[in-house]
Every structure is written in structure tokens, then in C-alpha cells.
N, C-alpha and C positions, 0 to 999 in steps of 0.2 A: 266226071259225071256229077260229083257233088257240087261243083261250081255252077253247073247248069241248073241244078235243083235250087240252089240258093238264089240264083239270078231270077228264076221264075217266081220264087217266093217274094223277092223284092218287088218285082213288077206288080204282082197281085196286091201286095200290101200298099204300094204307092197309089194304085188306082182306087183301092178301098178308101184310103185316106182322102183322096180327092172327092169321092162320092159322099163320104161322111161330112166333109166340109160343106158340101152343097146342101145336104138335107138337114143339117143342124144336129146339135147334141142329143136332143130328146129321141128322135127317130134312130139316130146312129147307135145309141145305147141299146135300144130294143133289138135292132137288127144284129148288132155285134154280139149281144148276149145269147141270142138264138143260135147264131153260127157257132159260137164257142161251145155251147152245150151239146151240139151235134158233132162237131169236129174234134174237140178236145180229147175225149176218151179214145179216139182212134190213134192219136199221136203220143199219149202219155200212159204209163203203166198203171192199169187199174189195181194191180197187185200191190204196188208201192203205196198208192193212195189209201187203199183199204187197210194195209198193214200199219201205216202211220196213224190213222184214225183210231185203230184198236189199241195202239200203244198209249195214245193220249187219253182215250175214253173207252176203257175196256168193257164198260157196261152198256155201251151204245147199241141200241137195237138196229135192225136192218133198215127199217123205214126212216129213222132219223139220220142214219149214215148216208143213205141215198139222197136225202134232202140236202144235207151239208155238201155233198159232192156236186149235186146239180146246181146249187146256189154258188158254189165256188167257181164253176165254169162260167156261170152267168156273170159273176164279178170280174173274172178274167177278161171276158169280152168287153165289158164296160170300160175297164182300164185301158184296153187296147184302143177303143174308140176315142177316149179322152185325150190321147197323146196329141191329136191334131188340133185340139182346142186348148192346149195348155197355155198358150199366149193369152187367151181370154180369161183363163183362171187366174193368171197373174195380174193382168192389167185391165181387163174388161169387166163386163157385167157378171160373168161367171164367178168372179172373185167374191161376190155376195153369197155364193153358195157354200163358202167355207166358213163355218161357225167355229170360233176359237175360244177355248176355255183356258183361263189363266195366262192371258197375253202379258200380264204384268211381270211374269217370271222372265219372259224374253226381254222385256224392257229393262229389267234389273241386270240381266247378263250383259246387255249392250252398254249400259251405264258403267258397269264395273270394269269393262274392257279387259276382262280376264277370260281366255278361251275355255270352253267346256267341251265335254264329249256328249253329244246327243245319241241316244240308242233307241232303236225300234226294230220292227220286223216288216216283212212284206205283207202289210195289211192294205186295205182298200181306201184310197188310192195312194200308195206309199210315196210316189213322186211329189205329191203336194206338200208333204212334210218339210222336206229340204227347201222347196220353193218358198214356203211361208217363212221359214227361219231366215233365209237370205233376204227376202222382201222386208222383213222386220228390221233390217239394218245391221245384222250380225255377219261378220266376215266368216265364211263357211267353206270347208273343203269336204267333199263327199267321195267315198270309194265306189267304183262301179265295176261290174264284171262285163267285159266286152261280149257282144252277141257272137255266136258261132258264124252267123251269116255275115260275111265280110262286105257284102253290098249294102245290107241294111244297117250295119253297125255305125258307119259314119253319119248317116242320116239321123239316127237316134241320139248319137253323141252331140250332134249340132243342136237338136231340140233341147237336150238337157243343159248344154252350155249356155244357150241363149235365154232360156226361160225358167229353168229349174235351179241350177247351181253352176255358176261360171267356173268354179274350181273343181272339175271332175278328175279324179285320180284313178288310173287303171289299177285294178287289183293285182297284187304280186309283191315280191320283195322290194323292187324299185319303187313301187307305189307306196309301200309302208314307209320307206325312207323319206319320200316326198311329203307324206302325211305328217311325219314328225317335224320336218323342216317348216312346213306351213304352220303347224301348231306353235312352234317356237317363235314364229313371226306374228302370232296373234290370231290365227284362224281357229275357230271352233271346228270340231269334227263331227260329221254325221255318219253313223255306222249302223248297218243292218246286222244284227247279231243272231239271226235266226237260222242261218244256213251252215252246213257242215264245212269246216275248213281243215285242210290237211296239216296246217301248222299249229292247230289248236290243241287243247287238252280234253280228255274225257271228263265230262261233267254231267251230272244227272239232269235230264230234261224229260219231264213227265215220268219220272221214276226209272228211266233207262239211260245208261251212259251214252252220250253223244259228243262227237268232236265239236268243240266250241271255241270261238275266238277268245283270246286273252288280252286283246289290245286295250279294251276299256280298263281292265284290272291293272295292266302294266302302267297306264297313264295315272291311275290313282296312286299306285305305289311309288312311282318315280317322280311325279310332278304334283302330287296331292290335288289332282284334277277333280272337278265336280262332274258327276254323271247325271245327265238329265234325261229321263225316259220321256218319250213322246209317242202318242197313239192317235190313229185316225180310223174312223168308222164311217161307212156309207149309210146315209139316211135315205128317205124317200125323195123321189124327183131330182136325183143327182145332187142332193145336198150332202155335205160332209160335216162331221163333228171332229175337230182336231183338238186334242187335249195335251197341254204341256204339264208334266208332273213336276213336283218339287224335286230339287237335286237330292240324290241319295247321299246318305251319311255313312261313312265307314270308319271304324276305329283303326288306329295305327298298327294294331296287332294282327289285323286280318290279312290273310294270305291271298295270293293270286287265285287259288282254288276256291276259297270261301267267297270272295268277291264275285267271281265268275258264276258260282252256283246261285248267289242271290240275284244276279241279273237274269239268269235262266228262270228263276221263280217268278220274277216280274213279268217276263215274256209269257210264261204259262198262263198267268191271270189274264193278260191281254188277249191271248188266243181263245181262252175259254169264254171270254165275254161275247165273242162273235166268231165261232169256229168256221162258219161258212165264208168269212172274209179273210182267212189266211190261206196261203198257197200250200196245199198238201202234196203237191206233185214232187217236191224235192226229197231225195233219199236221205232224210235227216239222220237216221240211226244206222247208216251203213257201217 
């Protein structure tokens, strides 16, 4: 029964993508944002979203909370629509819609030929970050979580491999080993550090302990790797501002725990900058 449901979802998404391609990005974004604002709350727990927002912003009033949630679903829809245009974002006219701050940091990383760890979260549109790093000439490996829908997943993996980052590594223990191997061979690593991971440690996130990945901290301690935060925000008319931050500096005495906490603090600031552009549906503090 579940396979039938996933297959029907795949057919619906496939035809939506064809429709979006025909009508163009501008109309697709408007339509997809409207669909997600209506459909999203049906399939995702309102309780989790509300709970997450109150943990992060305990003084948030009801009107502002509803506004963040509404805009979050709108952004979800726009991201969805943009997948079918990702080739144009990389090679075509849409590439002009990505405004980059501090490109010189990427140029220095490329020139140094020493791999780094890029960290970020599921901001709007998070796929464009890895795409731009690789497009800048940096060898890159990125961890991804396979979709539950086994019909849709190969299609999305193909899009990512072709236009976002050719070295996509499946999340898991074997993926972590592959990640390490690629790093030793010169690949920089792109990691989303905002989701709960079972193999992580409890680290404060907006003042409450949350399971957090220690992979960046481990690379710092073992290989003296540079950690480079990267952030993207959506502007008007499908423009994006992509900001490359200076590499983080850690002392040799810092522990896995203190490094991980500092990374969480950076992530908090990014989320607070545009809370409606972060994905609040994930059960982060479970």
C-alpha cells in the first residue's frame, strides 16, 4: 500500500515539474508557494513546529509565530519549484540571481588546495550553497539523506549529482567512511549541521540540549581542519544572497563539546536572522 502511495506521489510531482518548466520560474514559485501553504500543515505536525518555535523564541507572540509558519511553507514551496530550474541556476540566466558575498574566501580555499569543512543548515535555498562551492572550482563532497519515496529519490539524486554536487554521499556509517576517504584525497566537505543525529552528542541549541553532529569538531581535532560557515537567504523576485563567512578559529585546548557548541551558536544566529527561512518541521529537540 505504501508503494502505491509513493508511486502516486512521484507521478504527481513529475507532472508538476513538467508544468513548472513550461510556465517558468516566476509563476511556478507563486503557485508552488500557495500549494505548500495549503497542503503543508496537513502532512506535518503543527505541534512540533509550534514547540520548536517556542523553544527558540519563547517570547514570540501568536501573530508573529503564525507569520513565520506561513512564510516557512511558502519558502518550502518555492524551493520545491526551483529544483526543476537548478540547471539554469548553475549554467543559465538564473545564475545572475545568486549574489555572493566574500567570494574571495572561496578563491583562497581553492588556491590553498587544502580541504575545509563547510557548515550550514536547511535555509532557503540550501541546495544552491553546495552548487556554488563546486561551481567555484572546489572539489566537494556532500552528505545527503535519501528520500523515503523510493520512486522519487533516484530522480532527485540525479538532479543533485548533475547540477548541485557530483559527489553525493548517502548518510550513514558507510557514508561517513566515504566522506573521510574523500577528504583525505582532497575533497572539501559540505555538511548540514542543523538536524538531529542519533550518533551525535547533546549540545545546547537555543538553550535546550539537542543531539548534534560532532563531525566538524572531529575534523578540527584530528586534522586541524578549517570550518567555514556559509549562509543563504532569499531576497525578492527569486534572488538570493549567499554569504561565505571567514573560517572559524579554535584553540588546541578546545574539546569536541566546546567546538560543537560554538557551531550551534553560529547556527542560532543564522536562524534568528530569518526564522521564516529555516525548516521548523524537523523534531530537532526530540
